[in-house]
Backbone bond lengths (Angstrom), bond angles and torsions (degrees), N, CA, C in turn:
res aa  C-N    CA-C-N  psi(-1)  N-CA   C-N-CA  omega(-1)  CA-C   N-CA-C  phi
1 X - - - 1.446 - - 1.526 111.59 -
2 X 1.328 117.06 -30.80 1.454 120.38 -177.55 1.526 112.39 -58.94
3 X 1.329 117.04 -41.14 1.462 120.51 179.31 1.514 111.93 -62.31
4 X 1.329 117.08 -41.51 1.465 119.59 -179.75 1.527 111.02 -69.87
5 X 1.337 117.64 -34.64 1.462 120.48 176.47 1.523 110.55 -66.76
6 X 1.315 115.98 -38.17 1.464 120.52 178.26 1.530 109.86 -66.40
7 X 1.330 116.53 -43.44 1.465 120.50 178.55 1.524 110.37 -61.88
8 X 1.322 117.27 -41.01 1.462 120.97 178.69 1.529 110.47 -62.09
9 X 1.312 117.08 -41.23 1.461 120.90 177.50 1.519 112.37 -63.11
10 X 1.316 116.24 -41.25 1.469 120.65 178.13 1.526 110.28 -64.44
11 X 1.323 116.99 -44.54 1.473 120.61 179.09 1.525 111.03 -63.80
12 X 1.328 117.49 -41.62 1.465 120.98 179.50 1.528 110.51 -62.56
13 X 1.318 116.71 -41.67 1.458 120.44 178.00 1.521 112.08 -63.69
14 X 1.318 116.18 -42.88 1.466 120.70 179.36 1.530 110.95 -64.34
15 X 1.329 116.23 -40.87 1.468 120.56 179.07 1.528 110.19 -64.79
16 X 1.327 117.20 -43.34 1.464 121.09 179.49 1.530 110.66 -62.08
17 X 1.319 117.48 -40.61 1.470 120.52 177.84 1.528 110.72 -66.01
18 X 1.320 117.60 -41.07 1.464 121.36 178.48 1.521 111.00 -60.96
19 X 1.324 116.69 -48.17 1.458 120.69 -178.45 1.531 110.77 -66.12
20 X 1.318 117.46 -35.53 1.469 120.38 177.62 1.524 111.40 -66.85
21 X 1.316 116.22 -41.30 1.460 121.12 -177.36 1.526 112.45 -78.59
22 X 1.326 116.31 -33.85 1.467 120.56 -176.25 1.524 109.41 -137.27
23 X 1.323 118.33 76.28 1.462 121.37 -175.25 1.530 113.77 -60.89
24 X 1.327 117.32 -22.93 1.464 118.95 178.26 1.525 112.10 -64.28
25 X 1.320 116.86 -21.31 1.463 121.44 178.07 1.523 110.70 -60.59
26 X 1.326 116.97 -41.08 1.457 120.95 178.97 1.523 110.58 -65.84
27 X 1.328 117.32 -40.38 1.461 120.91 178.44 1.526 110.88 -61.44
28 X 1.313 117.28 -45.04 1.469 121.18 179.39 1.532 110.22 -62.85
29 X 1.324 116.25 -41.83 1.459 120.75 178.99 1.531 110.52 -61.79
30 X 1.326 117.12 -45.74 1.465 120.92 -179.00 1.527 111.09 -66.63
31 X 1.324 117.64 -36.75 1.458 120.70 177.50 1.527 110.80 -64.25
32 X 1.323 116.29 -38.66 1.463 120.16 176.97 1.514 111.63 -62.55
33 X 1.328 116.67 -43.28 1.465 120.20 177.83 1.525 110.72 -61.72
34 X 1.337 116.59 -42.55 1.464 120.61 -178.90 1.528 111.52 -64.97
35 X 1.319 116.79 -42.12 1.467 120.65 179.67 1.526 110.55 -62.09
36 X 1.324 116.51 -46.17 1.463 120.66 -179.09 1.526 110.49 -64.95
37 X 1.332 117.56 -43.39 1.469 120.50 -179.69 1.528 110.86 -62.52
38 X 1.314 117.35 -42.88 1.461 120.70 179.53 1.527 110.92 -64.97
39 X 1.318 116.89 -42.04 1.463 120.65 179.50 1.527 110.87 -64.85
40 X 1.332 116.75 -43.31 1.465 120.08 -179.88 1.520 111.41 -66.08
41 X 1.328 117.26 -33.43 1.466 120.82 176.95 1.527 110.99 -63.89
42 X 1.326 115.94 -26.92 1.465 121.49 177.92 1.528 112.02 -92.08
43 X 1.333 116.64 4.15 1.457 120.84 178.34 1.515 115.04 88.51
44 X 1.317 117.36 11.31 1.469 122.70 -178.24 1.527 109.88 -98.84
45 X 1.312 116.87 104.44 1.461 120.83 178.00 1.527 112.17 -90.40
46 X 1.291 117.77 -14.94 1.468 122.10 -177.33 1.525 112.03 -66.74
47 X 1.311 117.41 -37.84 1.465 120.54 -178.80 1.525 110.06 -58.94
48 X 1.322 117.30 -43.78 1.455 120.51 178.27 1.517 112.37 -61.00
49 X 1.327 116.09 -38.42 1.470 119.98 178.69 1.529 110.53 -64.06
50 X 1.320 116.83 -31.54 1.465 120.84 -179.08 1.523 112.40 -83.42
51 X 1.327 117.48 -36.37 1.458 121.55 -175.39 1.519 112.11 -80.40
52 X 1.316 118.55 -42.64 1.468 120.93 -173.74 1.525 114.90 -58.36
53 X 1.319 120.07 -42.68 1.475 118.11 179.60 1.530 113.04 -64.16
54 X 1.314 118.31 -23.72 1.460 121.22 -179.01 1.524 111.31 -74.21
55 X 1.344 117.34 -18.85 1.472 120.58 -175.54 1.429 113.50 -83.07
């Protein structure tokens, strides 16, 4: 378990640095989540298949 906890810490640090350096990245990520959620609420699963690989 220690290795996975260490990997999680490294990933969290990298994500925090990315968001600090390029805050627009978080906005794009959140917009993608919103688009997929709205499409799925309408019964459209295809949009998620197209958006998720781009993230």
